[in-house]
C-alpha positions in Angstrom: -5.3 -28.7 7.0 -7.8 -28.5 4.2 -7.9 -27.4 0.5 -4.0 -26.9 0.0 -3.3 -25.4 -3.6 0.1 -24.8 -4.7 -0.5 -22.1 -7.4 1.5 -19.9 -9.5 4.0 -22.5 -10.3 5.7 -23.2 -13.9 6.3 -26.4 -15.7 10.1 -27.0 -15.7 10.7 -23.6 -13.9 9.6 -21.4 -17.2 6.6 -20.1 -19.3 5.5 -22.1 -22.5 3.8 -20.0 -24.9 3.7 -17.0 -22.5 1.5 -19.0 -19.8 1.9 -20.8 -16.6 0.6 -24.1 -15.9 -0.6 -23.9 -12.2 0.3 -27.0 -9.8 -2.2 -28.3 -7.5 -1.8 -30.6 -4.4 -2.7 -34.3 -5.2 -6.0 -35.2 -3.9 -6.8 -31.6 -3.1 -6.0 -31.9 0.4 -3.1 -31.6 2.9 -3.4 -33.7 5.9 -1.4 -32.3 9.0 2.3 -33.2 9.0 2.1 -35.0 5.4 3.2 -32.3 3.2 5.8 -34.2 1.6 3.2 -36.4 -0.3 1.2 -33.3 -1.5 3.6 -30.9 -2.8 4.5 -31.3 -6.5 8.0 -32.8 -7.4 10.8 -30.2 -6.8 8.5 -28.1 -4.8 9.3 -29.2 -1.2 12.7 -27.7 -1.1 11.7 -24.3 -2.0 8.4 -24.3 0.3 9.3 -26.4 3.2 6.4 -25.5 5.5 8.4 -26.6 8.6 11.3 -24.0 8.2 11.9 -21.4 10.7 9.9 -18.2 10.0 11.3 -15.7 12.6 12.4 -13.4 10.0 9.3 -13.5 7.9 6.8 -10.8 7.2 3.1 -11.3 7.2 0.9 -8.8 4.9 -2.9 -8.3 5.1 -3.9 -8.4 1.5 -7.2 -6.1 1.3 -9.4 -7.0 -1.8 -12.9 -6.2 -3.1 -13.2 -9.9 -3.6 -12.0 -9.3 -7.4 -8.9 -7.1 -7.4 -6.2 -6.1 -5.0 -6.5 -3.0 -3.2 -3.9 -0.5 -5.1 -2.0 0.3 -1.8 -1.2 -3.6 -1.2 1.3 -3.9 -4.2 3.8 -1.5 -3.0 3.6 -2.8 0.5 4.1 -6.3 -0.9 7.1 -5.1 -2.8 8.6 -3.6 0.2 8.1 -6.6 2.2 10.0 -8.7 -0.2 12.9 -6.2 -0.2 12.9 -6.0 3.8 12.5 -9.9 4.4 15.3 -12.2 4.8 12.8 -15.1 5.3 9.2 -15.7 4.0 6.7 -13.2 3.0 3.2 -14.3 3.8 -0.1 -13.0 2.6 -3.7 -13.5 4.3 -6.5 -12.6 2.3 -10.1 -12.9 3.3 -12.1 -13.6 0.2 -14.9 -16.2 -1.5 -14.2 -18.7 -4.0 -13.2 -15.8 -6.5 -10.3 -15.1 -4.5 -8.4 -17.9 -6.3 -8.0 -15.7 -9.5 -6.0 -13.3 -7.6 -3.4 -15.9 -6.5 -1.0 -15.6 -9.7 -0.9 -11.9 -9.1 -0.3 -12.1 -5.4 2.5 -14.4 -5.8 4.1 -12.3 -8.7 4.4 -9.3 -6.2 6.7 -11.6 -3.7 4.3 -13.5 -1.5 5.7 -17.0 -0.8 2.9 -18.4 1.2 -0.8 -17.2 1.2 -3.5 -17.8 3.7 -7.0 -17.7 1.7 -9.2 -17.2 4.7 -12.8 -18.2 3.8 -16.5 -18.2 5.3 -19.5 -18.3 3.3 -21.8 -16.7 5.8 -19.5 -13.3 5.7 -20.1 -11.3 2.9 -18.7 -7.7 4.1 -15.7 -6.6 5.8 -15.9 -8.1 9.7 -13.1 -6.7 11.7 -13.4 -8.8 15.1 -13.6 -11.9 12.9 -10.9 -10.8 10.9 -8.9 -10.1 13.8 -9.3 -13.4 15.4 -8.3 -15.3 12.3 -5.3 -13.1 11.5 -4.0 -13.6 15.3 -4.6 -17.5 14.6 -2.3 -17.5 11.4 0.3 -15.1 13.1 0.4 -17.7 15.9 1.0 -20.4 13.5 3.7 -18.8 11.2 5.5 -16.6 13.9 6.3 -13.7 11.6 8.7 -10.8 12.9 6.7 -8.1 11.2 2.8 -7.9 10.2 1.9 -4.9 7.7 -0.9 -3.4 6.8 -2.0 -0.7 4.3 -3.4 2.4 6.1 -6.5 2.3 4.5 -10.0 2.8 6.5 -10.1 -1.1 6.7 -6.6 -1.6 7.7 -6.7 1.2 10.0 -9.7 -0.7 11.9 -8.2 -3.9 11.7 -4.7 -3.4 12.8 -5.2 -2.7 16.5 -7.7 -5.1 16.9 -4.8 -7.8 15.9 -2.1 -5.8 17.8 -4.4 -6.2 20.9 -4.8 -9.9 20.5 -1.0 -10.6 20.0 0.1 -7.9 22.7 2.1 -6.1 20.1 3.1 -2.7 19.3 1.5 -0.8 16.5 3.1 2.1 14.5 0.4 4.0 12.4 0.6 5.6 9.1 4.3 5.0 8.3 5.7 6.7 5.5 9.2 4.8 5.5 10.3 1.2 6.5 13.7 -0.1 6.8 15.3 -3.3 8.2 17.9 -3.7 10.5 18.2 -7.5 10.6 14.8 -8.9 11.9 14.2 -5.5 13.3 11.6 -3.2 11.7 12.6 0.5 11.9 9.6 2.5 11.1 9.1 6.1 10.3 6.1 8.1 10.6 4.9 11.9 10.9 4.4 13.2 14.7 3.5 16.2 16.5 0.9 17.3 14.0 3.3 16.5 11.2 5.9 18.8 12.3 8.8 15.9 12.7 9.4 12.6 11.5 9.6 10.0 14.3 11.7 6.9 13.9 10.4 3.8 15.7 11.5 0.5 17.0 9.3 -2.1 18.9 10.8 -4.2 21.6 8.8 -6.9 21.0 7.7 -9.2 17.9 5.8 -9.3 16.1 6.3 -5.7 15.1 3.3 -4.2 13.5 2.7 -1.0 11.2 0.2 0.3 8.9 1.8 2.0 5.7 0.3 5.2 4.0 -1.1 4.3 0.9 1.4 5.4 -2.2 4.5 5.5 0.2 6.0 2.5 -2.1 6.1 2.1 -5.6 4.2 -1.0 -7.4 7.0 -3.9 -7.8 7.6 -5.0 -11.2 5.4 -8.4 -11.2 7.5 -11.7 -11.7 5.5 -13.7 -14.1 5.3 -17.4 -13.2 6.7 -17.2 -9.8 5.8 -19.8 -7.5 3.8 -19.8 -4.2 1.8 -21.9 -2.1 -1.7 -21.3 -1.0 -4.0 -22.5 1.9 -7.5 -22.1 2.0 -8.7 -22.1 5.5 -11.9 -21.5 7.2 -12.4 -19.0 10.1 -15.1 -18.5 12.6 -17.8 -15.6 12.6 -17.4 -13.9 15.7 -19.4 -10.8 17.2 -20.3 -9.6 13.7 -20.4 -5.9 13.3 -24.0 -4.9 12.0 -23.7 -2.3 9.3 -26.8 0.1 9.9 -26.4 2.4 7.0 -23.7 3.5 4.4 -23.1 6.9 3.2 -21.3 7.7 -0.1 -19.2 10.6 0.5 -17.5 12.5 -2.3 -14.2 13.3 -1.5 -13.2 15.1 -4.9 -10.6 13.8 -7.1 -8.3 11.0 -5.8 -4.8 12.6 -6.2 -3.1 9.3 -5.0 -3.9 7.6 -8.5 -3.2 10.8 -10.6 -0.2 10.4 -13.3 0.2 14.1 -13.6 -0.5 16.7 -10.6 -0.7 20.5 -10.6 0.0 21.3 -7.0 -0.4 24.9 -5.4 1.3 26.3 -2.6 1.5 29.2 0.0 3.0 31.2 -2.9 -0.2 31.2 -4.4 -1.7 34.7 -3.5 -5.1 34.7 -5.3 -8.0 32.4 -4.2 -9.3 32.5 -8.0 -5.9 31.0 -8.9 -7.4 27.7 -7.4 -10.2 27.7 -9.9 -7.7 28.2 -12.8 -5.3 25.3 -11.9 -8.6 23.3 -11.9 -9.5 24.3 -15.5 -5.8 24.0 -16.6 -5.6 20.6 -15.1 -9.1 19.2 -17.1 -7.5 20.1 -20.1 -4.4 18.4 -19.5 -5.9 15.3 -18.2 -4.1 16.2 -14.6 -5.5 16.5 -10.9 -5.1 19.4 -8.5 -3.1 19.1 -5.1 -1.8 21.2 -2.5 0.0 22.0 0.7 -1.3 22.3 4.0 -1.0 26.1 4.0 -4.0 26.2 1.5 -6.2 23.6 3.5 -5.4 25.7 6.3 -6.9 28.9 4.5 -9.8 27.0 3.5 -9.1 27.4 -0.4 -8.6 23.4 -0.7 -10.1 20.3 0.8 -7.9 18.3 2.9 -8.4 15.3 0.4 -6.0 17.3 -1.9 -3.3 17.9 0.8 0.3 16.2 -0.1 2.6 15.8 2.8 3.3 14.2 6.0 -0.2 15.0 7.6 -1.8 14.4 4.0 -1.6 12.2 1.1 1.6 10.5 -0.3 1.8 10.9 -4.2 3.9 9.2 -6.8 2.7 10.9 -10.2 4.8 10.7 -13.3 5.0 14.6 -13.2 4.3 16.9 -10.4 4.2 20.6 -11.3 4.4 22.8 -8.1 3.2 26.2 -8.3 4.4 28.6 -5.2 5.7 25.3 -3.2 8.7 25.9 -1.2 9.4 22.4 -0.6 9.5 22.1 3.5 10.2 18.6 5.0 6.8 18.0 5.9 5.8 18.5 2.2 8.5 16.3 0.5 7.8 13.4 2.8 4.7 12.9 0.8 6.0 13.3 -2.5 7.4 10.2 -4.6 7.1 11.9 -8.2 9.4 10.8 -11.1 9.8 14.3 -12.4 9.2 17.5 -10.6 8.7 21.0 -12.0 9.0 23.8 -9.8 7.5 27.5 -10.3 8.7 29.9 -7.6 9.9 33.5 -7.6 12.2 32.4 -4.6 15.4 31.1 -6.1 16.5 29.6 -3.0 13.4 27.5 -2.4 14.4 24.3 -1.3 12.2 22.4 -4.0 14.2 24.2 -6.8 17.1 22.5 -5.8 15.8 18.9 -6.4 13.5 19.8 -9.1 14.2 18.3 -12.7 13.2 21.9 -14.0 12.8 25.1 -11.8 11.1 28.2 -13.4 11.8 31.3 -11.5 8.9 33.5 -11.5 5.5 34.6 -10.1 3.5 31.2 -9.6 0.1 33.1 -10.2 1.0 34.9 -13.3 2.8 32.0 -14.9 -0.2 29.5 -14.3 -2.6 32.2 -15.7 0.0 32.3 -18.9 -0.3 28.5 -19.1 -4.1 29.0 -19.1 -3.9 31.4 -21.9 -1.7 29.3 -24.1 -4.2 26.2 -23.7 -7.0 28.5 -24.9 -5.2 29.6 -27.8 
């Protein structure tokens, strides 16, 4: 095995002056079966590469070559919570990927496979899938997780086909029962939540971005990395690229003004956008307004829309159905609704009983003044 690096370690187990000293394998390489001679003193017990990994979880770490995809952090934190074994990461990146090692380890990865091929500059799903299947055969994880991004949605079924594994897509919750992964996802057009168990291993799932909060990074957390080459197989040719404007990205918004079926006038949507601009917020909605054609699908929160985790969620005219609440992970919720019995009112930090259109107009007027 070539290019073994043991990154993210701290001398004497602690940081000195706020920085970490990174350890590396003596000689810069690991010959097969000779791990004892290449790990720094004290690391062998913590990172015994020959130990059983039957309870481990392998996470596909999506990057742009310079930074982690935002959806990956929450999945890594959840993997650490679920796994009673090791958390493995697999990343496809060039030499610059080494700059991400410490961050990846801080989010819970024990062993990172850094896959490299100098001839591949962009995402190549067939090549990635072959390489991931090879790593999976090597480490034998109980579960494999992907973010349900366009890249993850394309790659996951290719890996599953090569492993003969089941795949649950677009999960909104994950739990563990021993080494069995219990996966929850929307079904029947988002009208129900289905709980799924796989009878075979590895169990595979894609997780909707924003489902899990970012974990608190553990500075100076130790980890082991392996730089491994992989083959270019049946490369996909990108004929053209079109940049599609999907509007505001509600997934990263810290404050959301959200509109529901209680909004009676289409002009209120424009008013909400005006208020949001003044407050530095974004605008989201329920399925009802998407169905009416008043707002785009990219703004929808819920089982069949986006999962959001803002600091503040101000809901105007939203009853709080199960389908909508499945996509809501807000720290604080304010509900504006004339229906006192609306389910959202019972869980909101503050409930304002009144007409949503009128109160939003009053808010806009107050901001003008």
